[in-house]
C-alpha positions, 0 to 999 in steps of 0.5 A: 431466490435467486431472482432476488439475488440479482434484483439486489446487484441490479443498478440503480435504486432498486439494487446494490449494483452501483455501490458495490462497483463504487466501494471496489474501484474506491478500495483499488484506488486507495490500494494503488495511490499508497503504493508509490509512497510506500515504495519511495519511502520504503526504499529512502529508509533501506538507504539510509539503514545501510548508510554511515550515517548513525543518526539516520541508521538510528532513525530509521530502524526505529522508524521501522520498529515503531511501524511495524509493531503499532496495529495498522487501525491505530495507526490509522486513529492516530493520522485521522484524528491526531493529524486532523488536531495538529494540522488544524493547530498550525492552520489556526496559528496561522490565521487560516481556517480549519483545514480537514483530512479526507478519509481518503487521504488518511488512509493512503497516509497511514497505510503508507507508512506502514507499507514503506516500514515493511517494504524497507525490510524488503529492500534491505534484504534484497541490497544484501543479496547484490555482491559488493563486486556490483559497485566495485565493477561500476567503479572501475568502469568510472561511474558514479556512485548515483549512475551504479545505483541507476544503472546496475544495482537499482535493476537488480533490486527490483528483480529480487526484491519483487517477491517481497513486495508482491506479499506486502502489496497484497496484505496492503489490499486487505489493510484498505478495508481499515479505513471503512471505520473512518467513513470511506465508501470502500468494499467493506463500507458498501456491503456493510451498508447494504447488508444492514438495509437489506438485511441480507447480512450472510449474502453481501459481506460473502460478496464482499470476499469474492471482490477482496478475492478478484482483486487479490486474483488479478494482482498476482495475476498481474504481478506474476507477469512482472516478475517475468518480465524483470527475469526475462534476462534469465530465461533468455540465458 
């Protein structure tokens, strides 16, 4: 029996090892590609919520409420199908042909929008934890607002927000499984195909659990090391 399972995990035509490894890489690549989009947009939303412009504050709050309230799967469908139709309508009006949105790109955009909504709240809480004296001290030294943010506030912002962002990142890793419904060959889709073909559903879905837990475990180690690095000054004292 063990040899049969090992055969299923082998590479080549007789096994599914290469497909499972490909799905693992696709899942991790999707999460990694989504991360900068969600972080940059989330930081922009947090800055808008703290800004003096009422319209920007309202827009940022509406965005956060909307994408935190919608199911991630529904957001994915809106981007993949609705975005495809909208893009083709615009390209048709301009005289171009149809433009196809890949499942990877749709997943990256949809998950990035959701990630940004949650990360903005993390950044906003981190901003509130930084004393106003940090800004005042920078101004007393003759620094402009942008330099104060870049040199004084932003390093502290990263250190304070890292634990919250770590949780959002782990949720993002799990949410990548949703993109399998629009055809992306990630872990869940590859194990699902293998389960249907071989009729070894429990084995392959249990293997999918192991692969997701492996990604979570590796991410936790990396995030713990990153958090230790951001607090190196505190440990030195």
